[in-house]
ChimeraX commands (.cxc) that place a marker at each C-alpha (Angstrom):
marker #1 position 96.18,-9.33,21.03 radius 0.5
marker #1 position 96.05,-10.10,24.68 radius 0.5
marker #1 position 100.08,-9.88,25.63 radius 0.5
marker #1 position 99.47,-5.81,25.01 radius 0.5
marker #1 position 96.58,-6.06,27.40 radius 0.5
marker #1 position 98.64,-8.28,29.87 radius 0.5
marker #1 position 101.57,-5.42,29.36 radius 0.5
marker #1 position 98.99,-3.02,30.03 radius 0.5
marker #1 position 97.54,-4.05,33.37 radius 0.5
marker #1 position 100.82,-4.97,34.56 radius 0.5
marker #1 position 101.68,-1.06,34.39 radius 0.5
marker #1 position 98.66,0.03,35.99 radius 0.5
marker #1 position 98.05,0.76,39.43 radius 0.5
marker #1 position 97.92,-2.68,41.43 radius 0.5
marker #1 position 94.44,-2.46,42.99 radius 0.5
marker #1 position 92.62,-5.73,44.17 radius 0.5
marker #1 position 90.67,-6.44,40.82 radius 0.5
marker #1 position 94.34,-5.99,38.99 radius 0.5
marker #1 position 95.77,-8.57,41.51 radius 0.5
marker #1 position 93.67,-11.17,41.39 radius 0.5
marker #1 position 94.17,-11.28,37.65 radius 0.5
marker #1 position 97.55,-11.64,37.95 radius 0.5
marker #1 position 97.51,-15.55,37.54 radius 0.5
marker #1 position 95.40,-14.97,33.78 radius 0.5
marker #1 position 98.05,-12.11,33.12 radius 0.5
marker #1 position 101.02,-14.89,33.90 radius 0.5
marker #1 position 99.30,-17.61,31.59 radius 0.5
marker #1 position 99.24,-14.81,28.95 radius 0.5
marker #1 position 102.88,-13.79,29.52 radius 0.5
marker #1 position 103.82,-17.67,29.44 radius 0.5
marker #1 position 101.57,-18.21,26.04 radius 0.5
marker #1 position 102.76,-15.42,24.32 radius 0.5
marker #1 position 105.22,-16.48,21.25 radius 0.5
marker #1 position 106.65,-13.06,20.69 radius 0.5
marker #1 position 108.08,-12.79,24.29 radius 0.5
marker #1 position 111.46,-14.56,24.45 radius 0.5
marker #1 position 112.43,-16.48,27.00 radius 0.5
marker #1 position 114.59,-13.86,29.06 radius 0.5
marker #1 position 111.95,-11.35,28.82 radius 0.5
marker #1 position 109.43,-13.74,29.46 radius 0.5
marker #1 position 111.61,-15.07,33.08 radius 0.5
marker #1 position 111.88,-11.22,34.19 radius 0.5
marker #1 position 108.06,-10.65,33.28 radius 0.5
marker #1 position 106.81,-13.56,35.90 radius 0.5
marker #1 position 109.39,-12.47,38.57 radius 0.5
marker #1 position 107.55,-9.07,38.44 radius 0.5
marker #1 position 104.41,-10.69,38.38 radius 0.5
marker #1 position 105.20,-12.49,41.50 radius 0.5
marker #1 position 106.45,-9.32,42.90 radius 0.5
marker #1 position 103.35,-7.45,42.17 radius 0.5
marker #1 position 101.59,-10.13,43.99 radius 0.5
marker #1 position 103.65,-10.24,47.31 radius 0.5
marker #1 position 102.94,-8.97,50.81 radius 0.5
marker #1 position 99.34,-6.87,51.18 radius 0.5
marker #1 position 97.41,-4.24,49.02 radius 0.5
marker #1 position 98.57,-1.40,50.66 radius 0.5
marker #1 position 102.08,-2.45,50.51 radius 0.5
marker #1 position 101.78,-3.00,46.41 radius 0.5
marker #1 position 100.21,0.16,46.06 radius 0.5
marker #1 position 102.78,2.04,47.86 radius 0.5
marker #1 position 105.45,0.48,46.03 radius 0.5
marker #1 position 103.62,1.34,42.60 radius 0.5
marker #1 position 103.22,5.38,43.80 radius 0.5
marker #1 position 106.82,5.67,45.23 radius 0.5
marker #1 position 108.07,4.46,42.03 radius 0.5
marker #1 position 105.73,6.05,38.96 radius 0.5
marker #1 position 104.33,9.34,41.00 radius 0.5
marker #1 position 107.86,10.92,42.22 radius 0.5
marker #1 position 108.99,12.78,38.92 radius 0.5
marker #1 position 109.14,12.77,35.28 radius 0.5
marker #1 position 112.16,10.21,34.73 radius 0.5
marker #1 position 109.60,7.67,35.42 radius 0.5
marker #1 position 106.33,8.76,34.32 radius 0.5
marker #1 position 104.11,6.50,32.00 radius 0.5
marker #1 position 102.79,9.68,30.47 radius 0.5
marker #1 position 104.93,9.47,27.10 radius 0.5
marker #1 position 104.62,12.90,25.86 radius 0.5
marker #1 position 105.55,14.46,28.88 radius 0.5
marker #1 position 109.15,12.93,28.14 radius 0.5
marker #1 position 109.08,15.15,25.27 radius 0.5
marker #1 position 107.24,18.31,25.71 radius 0.5
marker #1 position 107.09,18.36,29.44 radius 0.5
marker #1 position 104.16,20.58,30.32 radius 0.5
marker #1 position 104.49,22.90,27.00 radius 0.5
marker #1 position 101.83,23.84,24.75 radius 0.5
marker #1 position 103.67,21.04,22.20 radius 0.5
marker #1 position 101.99,18.04,24.62 radius 0.5
marker #1 position 98.51,19.12,24.05 radius 0.5
marker #1 position 98.95,19.16,20.54 radius 0.5
marker #1 position 100.49,15.66,20.30 radius 0.5
marker #1 position 97.32,14.55,22.90 radius 0.5
marker #1 position 95.20,15.76,20.71 radius 0.5
marker #1 position 96.89,14.08,17.28 radius 0.5
marker #1 position 96.81,10.43,19.16 radius 0.5
marker #1 position 92.98,10.80,20.58 radius 0.5
marker #1 position 92.25,11.43,16.83 radius 0.5
marker #1 position 94.17,8.08,16.03 radius 0.5
marker #1 position 92.22,6.31,18.57 radius 0.5
marker #1 position 88.67,7.46,17.29 radius 0.5
marker #1 position 89.91,6.73,13.71 radius 0.5
marker #1 position 90.13,2.81,14.95 radius 0.5
marker #1 position 86.79,3.11,17.34 radius 0.5
marker #1 position 88.96,3.13,20.65 radius 0.5
marker #1 position 87.30,5.42,23.32 radius 0.5
marker #1 position 88.87,6.92,26.08 radius 0.5
marker #1 position 87.38,6.88,29.84 radius 0.5
marker #1 position 86.58,10.27,30.87 radius 0.5
marker #1 position 89.62,10.32,33.40 radius 0.5
marker #1 position 92.41,9.11,30.99 radius 0.5
marker #1 position 94.88,10.88,28.72 radius 0.5
marker #1 position 95.84,9.34,25.50 radius 0.5
marker #1 position 99.81,9.23,26.04 radius 0.5
marker #1 position 99.42,7.15,29.06 radius 0.5
marker #1 position 101.34,3.85,28.13 radius 0.5
marker #1 position 98.84,1.54,29.82 radius 0.5
marker #1 position 96.38,3.21,27.37 radius 0.5
marker #1 position 98.54,3.05,24.60 radius 0.5
marker #1 position 99.05,-0.96,25.29 radius 0.5
marker #1 position 95.56,-1.22,25.62 radius 0.5
marker #1 position 95.03,0.38,22.21 radius 0.5
marker #1 position 97.65,-1.85,20.39 radius 0.5
marker #1 position 96.06,-5.01,22.14 radius 0.5
marker #1 position 93.30,-4.22,19.30 radius 0.5
marker #1 position 95.45,-3.71,16.21 radius 0.5
marker #1 position 97.41,-5.74,14.08 radius 0.5
marker #1 position 100.92,-6.89,15.01 radius 0.5
marker #1 position 102.52,-4.11,12.36 radius 0.5
marker #1 position 100.89,-1.07,13.64 radius 0.5
marker #1 position 101.86,-2.14,16.98 radius 0.5
marker #1 position 105.52,-2.78,16.39 radius 0.5
marker #1 position 105.78,0.67,14.02 radius 0.5
marker #1 position 103.98,2.93,17.10 radius 0.5
marker #1 position 106.18,0.98,19.56 radius 0.5
marker #1 position 109.46,1.98,17.26 radius 0.5
marker #1 position 108.19,5.55,17.02 radius 0.5
marker #1 position 108.41,5.34,20.96 radius 0.5
marker #1 position 111.30,3.51,21.41 radius 0.5
marker #1 position 113.33,6.17,22.43 radius 0.5
marker #1 position 111.17,7.26,25.50 radius 0.5
marker #1 position 110.75,3.51,26.42 radius 0.5
marker #1 position 114.75,3.26,26.39 radius 0.5
marker #1 position 114.70,6.30,28.83 radius 0.5
marker #1 position 111.95,4.96,31.19 radius 0.5
marker #1 position 113.54,1.47,31.17 radius 0.5
marker #1 position 117.32,3.12,32.06 radius 0.5
marker #1 position 115.56,4.80,35.10 radius 0.5
marker #1 position 113.62,1.84,36.37 radius 0.5
marker #1 position 117.04,-0.25,35.87 radius 0.5
marker #1 position 118.68,2.35,37.70 radius 0.5
marker #1 position 116.43,1.62,40.39 radius 0.5
marker #1 position 116.40,-1.86,40.20 radius 0.5
marker #1 position 112.87,-2.60,39.47 radius 0.5
marker #1 position 111.51,-5.49,38.07 radius 0.5
marker #1 position 108.94,-3.36,36.46 radius 0.5
marker #1 position 111.62,-2.61,33.58 radius 0.5
marker #1 position 110.83,-5.90,32.28 radius 0.5
marker #1 position 107.79,-5.05,30.63 radius 0.5
marker #1 position 109.63,-2.08,28.84 radius 0.5
marker #1 position 112.08,-4.21,27.84 radius 0.5
marker #1 position 109.92,-6.79,26.38 radius 0.5
marker #1 position 108.25,-3.92,24.40 radius 0.5
marker #1 position 111.39,-2.66,22.95 radius 0.5
marker #1 position 112.42,-6.33,21.59 radius 0.5
marker #1 position 108.99,-6.52,20.23 radius 0.5
marker #1 position 109.76,-2.94,18.50 radius 0.5
marker #1 position 112.52,-4.72,17.04 radius 0.5
marker #1 position 114.70,-2.53,18.94 radius 0.5
marker #1 position 117.76,-3.83,21.24 radius 0.5
marker #1 position 116.78,-4.09,25.12 radius 0.5
marker #1 position 118.72,-1.56,27.46 radius 0.5
marker #1 position 122.06,-3.20,28.57 radius 0.5
marker #1 position 121.38,-3.21,32.54 radius 0.5
marker #1 position 125.19,-3.86,33.09 radius 0.5
marker #1 position 125.74,-0.33,31.72 radius 0.5
marker #1 position 123.08,2.07,33.89 radius 0.5
marker #1 position 124.44,2.85,37.21 radius 0.5
marker #1 position 122.19,2.20,40.15 radius 0.5
marker #1 position 120.54,5.36,41.69 radius 0.5
marker #1 position 122.80,5.46,44.76 radius 0.5
marker #1 position 126.07,5.40,42.49 radius 0.5
marker #1 position 124.44,8.18,40.43 radius 0.5
marker #1 position 123.29,10.20,43.49 radius 0.5
marker #1 position 126.90,9.83,45.20 radius 0.5
marker #1 position 128.47,10.79,42.08 radius 0.5
marker #1 position 126.45,13.99,41.41 radius 0.5
marker #1 position 127.38,14.76,45.81 radius 0.5
marker #1 position 131.15,14.45,44.86 radius 0.5
marker #1 position 130.72,17.00,41.99 radius 0.5
marker #1 position 128.68,19.22,43.83 radius 0.5
marker #1 position 130.38,18.87,47.36 radius 0.5
marker #1 position 131.43,22.55,48.53 radius 0.5
marker #1 position 134.76,23.56,48.73 radius 0.5
marker #1 position 136.04,24.45,52.16 radius 0.5
marker #1 position 134.90,27.94,52.95 radius 0.5
marker #1 position 138.61,29.55,53.16 radius 0.5
marker #1 position 140.50,27.33,50.88 radius 0.5
marker #1 position 141.57,30.18,48.93 radius 0.5
marker #1 position 142.22,32.85,50.83 radius 0.5
marker #1 position 145.16,32.61,52.79 radius 0.5
marker #1 position 147.75,34.89,51.41 radius 0.5
marker #1 position 151.01,33.85,50.13 radius 0.5
marker #1 position 153.34,32.41,52.53 radius 0.5
marker #1 position 150.59,31.12,54.64 radius 0.5
marker #1 position 150.23,34.14,56.64 radius 0.5
marker #1 position 146.98,34.63,58.36 radius 0.5
marker #1 position 144.02,36.28,56.84 radius 0.5
marker #1 position 143.33,38.73,59.66 radius 0.5
marker link #1:1,2 radius 0.2
marker link #1:2,3 radius 0.2
marker link #1:3,4 radius 0.2
marker link #1:4,5 radius 0.2
marker link #1:5,6 radius 0.2
marker link #1:6,7 radius 0.2
marker link #1:7,8 radius 0.2
marker link #1:8,9 radius 0.2
marker link #1:9,10 radius 0.2
marker link #1:10,11 radius 0.2
marker link #1:11,12 radius 0.2
marker link #1:12,13 radius 0.2
marker link #1:13,14 radius 0.2
marker link #1:14,15 radius 0.2
marker link #1:15,16 radius 0.2
marker link #1:16,17 radius 0.2
marker link #1:17,18 radius 0.2
marker link #1:18,19 radius 0.2
marker link #1:19,20 radius 0.2
marker link #1:20,21 radius 0.2
marker link #1:21,22 radius 0.2
marker link #1:22,23 radius 0.2
marker link #1:23,24 radius 0.2
marker link #1:24,25 radius 0.2
marker link #1:25,26 radius 0.2
marker link #1:26,27 radius 0.2
marker link #1:27,28 radius 0.2
marker link #1:28,29 radius 0.2
marker link #1:29,30 radius 0.2
marker link #1:30,31 radius 0.2
marker link #1:31,32 radius 0.2
marker link #1:32,33 radius 0.2
marker link #1:33,34 radius 0.2
marker link #1:34,35 radius 0.2
marker link #1:35,36 radius 0.2
marker link #1:36,37 radius 0.2
marker link #1:37,38 radius 0.2
marker link #1:38,39 radius 0.2
marker link #1:39,40 radius 0.2
marker link #1:40,41 radius 0.2
marker link #1:41,42 radius 0.2
marker link #1:42,43 radius 0.2
marker link #1:43,44 radius 0.2
marker link #1:44,45 radius 0.2
marker link #1:45,46 radius 0.2
marker link #1:46,47 radius 0.2
marker link #1:47,48 radius 0.2
marker link #1:48,49 radius 0.2
marker link #1:49,50 radius 0.2
marker link #1:50,51 radius 0.2
marker link #1:51,52 radius 0.2
marker link #1:52,53 radius 0.2
marker link #1:53,54 radius 0.2
marker link #1:54,55 radius 0.2
marker link #1:55,56 radius 0.2
marker link #1:56,57 radius 0.2
marker link #1:57,58 radius 0.2
marker link #1:58,59 radius 0.2
marker link #1:59,60 radius 0.2
marker link #1:60,61 radius 0.2
marker link #1:61,62 radius 0.2
marker link #1:62,63 radius 0.2
marker link #1:63,64 radius 0.2
marker link #1:64,65 radius 0.2
marker link #1:65,66 radius 0.2
marker link #1:66,67 radius 0.2
marker link #1:67,68 radius 0.2
marker link #1:68,69 radius 0.2
marker link #1:69,70 radius 0.2
marker link #1:70,71 radius 0.2
marker link #1:71,72 radius 0.2
marker link #1:72,73 radius 0.2
marker link #1:73,74 radius 0.2
marker link #1:74,75 radius 0.2
marker link #1:75,76 radius 0.2
marker link #1:76,77 radius 0.2
marker link #1:77,78 radius 0.2
marker link #1:78,79 radius 0.2
marker link #1:79,80 radius 0.2
marker link #1:80,81 radius 0.2
marker link #1:81,82 radius 0.2
marker link #1:82,83 radius 0.2
marker link #1:83,84 radius 0.2
marker link #1:84,85 radius 0.2
marker link #1:85,86 radius 0.2
marker link #1:86,87 radius 0.2
marker link #1:87,88 radius 0.2
marker link #1:88,89 radius 0.2
marker link #1:89,90 radius 0.2
marker link #1:90,91 radius 0.2
marker link #1:91,92 radius 0.2
marker link #1:92,93 radius 0.2
marker link #1:93,94 radius 0.2
marker link #1:94,95 radius 0.2
marker link #1:95,96 radius 0.2
marker link #1:96,97 radius 0.2
marker link #1:97,98 radius 0.2
marker link #1:98,99 radius 0.2
marker link #1:99,100 radius 0.2
marker link #1:100,101 radius 0.2
marker link #1:101,102 radius 0.2
marker link #1:102,103 radius 0.2
marker link #1:103,104 radius 0.2
marker link #1:104,105 radius 0.2
marker link #1:105,106 radius 0.2
marker link #1:106,107 radius 0.2
marker link #1:107,108 radius 0.2
marker link #1:108,109 radius 0.2
marker link #1:109,110 radius 0.2
marker link #1:110,111 radius 0.2
marker link #1:111,112 radius 0.2
marker link #1:112,113 radius 0.2
marker link #1:113,114 radius 0.2
marker link #1:114,115 radius 0.2
marker link #1:115,116 radius 0.2
marker link #1:116,117 radius 0.2
marker link #1:117,118 radius 0.2
marker link #1:118,119 radius 0.2
marker link #1:119,120 radius 0.2
marker link #1:120,121 radius 0.2
marker link #1:121,122 radius 0.2
marker link #1:122,123 radius 0.2
marker link #1:123,124 radius 0.2
marker link #1:124,125 radius 0.2
marker link #1:125,126 radius 0.2
marker link #1:126,127 radius 0.2
marker link #1:127,128 radius 0.2
marker link #1:128,129 radius 0.2
marker link #1:129,130 radius 0.2
marker link #1:130,131 radius 0.2
marker link #1:131,132 radius 0.2
marker link #1:132,133 radius 0.2
marker link #1:133,134 radius 0.2
marker link #1:134,135 radius 0.2
marker link #1:135,136 radius 0.2
marker link #1:136,137 radius 0.2
marker link #1:137,138 radius 0.2
marker link #1:138,139 radius 0.2
marker link #1:139,140 radius 0.2
marker link #1:140,141 radius 0.2
marker link #1:141,142 radius 0.2
marker link #1:142,143 radius 0.2
marker link #1:143,144 radius 0.2
marker link #1:144,145 radius 0.2
marker link #1:145,146 radius 0.2
marker link #1:146,147 radius 0.2
marker link #1:147,148 radius 0.2
marker link #1:148,149 radius 0.2
marker link #1:149,150 radius 0.2
marker link #1:150,151 radius 0.2
marker link #1:151,152 radius 0.2
marker link #1:152,153 radius 0.2
marker link #1:153,154 radius 0.2
marker link #1:154,155 radius 0.2
marker link #1:155,156 radius 0.2
marker link #1:156,157 radius 0.2
marker link #1:157,158 radius 0.2
marker link #1:158,159 radius 0.2
marker link #1:159,160 radius 0.2
marker link #1:160,161 radius 0.2
marker link #1:161,162 radius 0.2
marker link #1:162,163 radius 0.2
marker link #1:163,164 radius 0.2
marker link #1:164,165 radius 0.2
marker link #1:165,166 radius 0.2
marker link #1:166,167 radius 0.2
marker link #1:167,168 radius 0.2
marker link #1:168,169 radius 0.2
marker link #1:169,170 radius 0.2
marker link #1:170,171 radius 0.2
marker link #1:171,172 radius 0.2
marker link #1:172,173 radius 0.2
marker link #1:173,174 radius 0.2
marker link #1:174,175 radius 0.2
marker link #1:175,176 radius 0.2
marker link #1:176,177 radius 0.2
marker link #1:177,178 radius 0.2
marker link #1:178,179 radius 0.2
marker link #1:179,180 radius 0.2
marker link #1:180,181 radius 0.2
marker link #1:181,182 radius 0.2
marker link #1:182,183 radius 0.2
marker link #1:183,184 radius 0.2
marker link #1:184,185 radius 0.2
marker link #1:185,186 radius 0.2
marker link #1:186,187 radius 0.2
marker link #1:187,188 radius 0.2
marker link #1:188,189 radius 0.2
marker link #1:189,190 radius 0.2
marker link #1:190,191 radius 0.2
marker link #1:191,192 radius 0.2
marker link #1:192,193 radius 0.2
marker link #1:193,194 radius 0.2
marker link #1:194,195 radius 0.2
marker link #1:195,196 radius 0.2
marker link #1:196,197 radius 0.2
marker link #1:197,198 radius 0.2
marker link #1:198,199 radius 0.2
marker link #1:199,200 radius 0.2
marker link #1:200,201 radius 0.2
marker link #1:201,202 radius 0.2
marker link #1:202,203 radius 0.2
marker link #1:203,204 radius 0.2
marker link #1:204,205 radius 0.2
marker link #1:205,206 radius 0.2
marker link #1:206,207 radius 0.2
view
């Protein structure tokens, strides 16, 4: 299914080859019957954004978004297991699933990297694709909320995947922007005045 290959490309590093393929990716998105109208519009807006400006600017936007912390990591098992031993076990099992289907990874690829998962699904039938995406739905929703909090158009890809999996898309109206989250955290952790509770009864001097 070409749509999953298109999704994989959209979530991959936007090098020159990928950006040159954007018109073709847009056509795949427009023609895919499993992409609803709302998701299609958002995906096409993302495609336009990736193609804007110079190559270096597109690459910097991508790195600033996806390579700055775990909340937006596209390595799915990192959200579940961090760097623990269980992640390695889960990746071995996923790699075995790929191998049984004749899908081979490049030497530098990790099996839980979402673009790789989507590349695999592009070779499978829709039933298996929906089942695997449903298994990942909680992780996908978490990534989507982080993208929406940063007002990133990349959320369109994850929203489309959730809908295909039979899940409800994340309600963007219920996600606080990162700035608001940070301000709330700052208020919670604001330092109290150094001598707020040190004055003796009657307001006399502490010296």
